[in-house]
N, C-alpha and C positions, 0 to 999 in steps of 0.2 A: 597307154591304158585304154584310151577310147577305141583304138583299133582292136584291142583284145576283146572289149565288150561288144563292139559292132560285129566283129567276125564270128563271135559265139552266137549271135542271134537274140531273139526275144527272150529265150529261156534264161539268158544271163541276167537280164533286167528283172525277170520274175524271181530268180534266185536272190538277187540283191534286195528287192523289196520284201521278200519273205524273211530273210535274215534280219533285216532292220526291224520289221514288224514283230518278229519273235523277241528281239531284244527289248523293244519298247513294251510289248505286252508283259514280258517277264518282270520288267522294272516296275510296272504298275500293279503287280499282284503281290499278295503277302509273301514274306520271305520263304515260308515253308513250301510254297508252290513253285518257286523260281527254278530249282534244279530240274524238275520234271518238264516244265515248259521249255527250257533250254535244250533238254535232251530231245524233246519232240521236234524242235527246230533243227537239231542235228540230223535226225532221221529224214525230215522233210527236205533238207538241203541235199542229202544224198539221193533221195528219190527224184527230186527235180533235176539234179545233174544227170542221172540215168535217163530221164525223159529227154533232156536236151541232146545227149549223145545219141539216143535212139532216133530222135527226129532228124538229127544231122546225118546219120547213116542212111536213113530213108531218103532224104533229099539228095545225097550224093549218088545213091544207087539209081534214082529216077532221072537224074539230069546229067550225069557224066558223059553220056553219049552225044550230047549237044556240042561238046568241045572238040576242036581239032586234035589236040593232044590229050587223049583220054587218061593216060597214066598220070600226067601232070594235074589234070582236073581231080582225079581221085586223091592224089597226094595233098593238094591244096584243100580239098573238102575235108579230109581226115584231120588235117592240121587245125582247121577252123573249128570243127566240132569237138576236138579235144579240149578246147577252151572251156566248154561246159563242165567237163570232168574235173579239170584242175581247179576251176573256180568253186565248184561244189565241194570238193575235198577241203579247200582252204576255209570256206565258210563253215563246213561241218566241224573242222578242227577247232576253229575259234569258238563256236557255240558249245562244242563238247568240253573244251577246257573251261569255259565259263560255267558249265553245268557242274563239273567236278569241283571247281573252286567254291561255288555257292553251296554245294552239298557239304564240303568240308568245313566251311564257316558255320553252317548250322550245327554240325556235330560238336564243334568246340565251344 
C-alpha cells in the first residue's frame, strides 16, 4: 500500500487528507447538511484525481527522454500516475455512497 501511495506522488496524500477532512467536516455538521458535504467531497476527489493524472502525464512527457529505455520509462510512468485515478475513484465511490446513504436516512 505504501508503494501505491508513494508511486502516485503528493496528490495521493492530498486526496487522502481531503477525503478524511470531508468525512470529519460532514460528521460535525447538522444531519441535513451531510449529504451535500459528502457529495462535494466526491466531486473534489474526482477533480484531485484528474489533477494527479494530469500532473503525472506532464512529468512523464518532460522526463522520459532522460532514460535509456524510453518505452519502459513511459510505461512505468503511466502505471504510476494511474494510481491517482484509481485512488480518486475509490474515494469518490466511498464518499458518494456515504452521501446517498445519509440522504436516504434523512428521507425516512
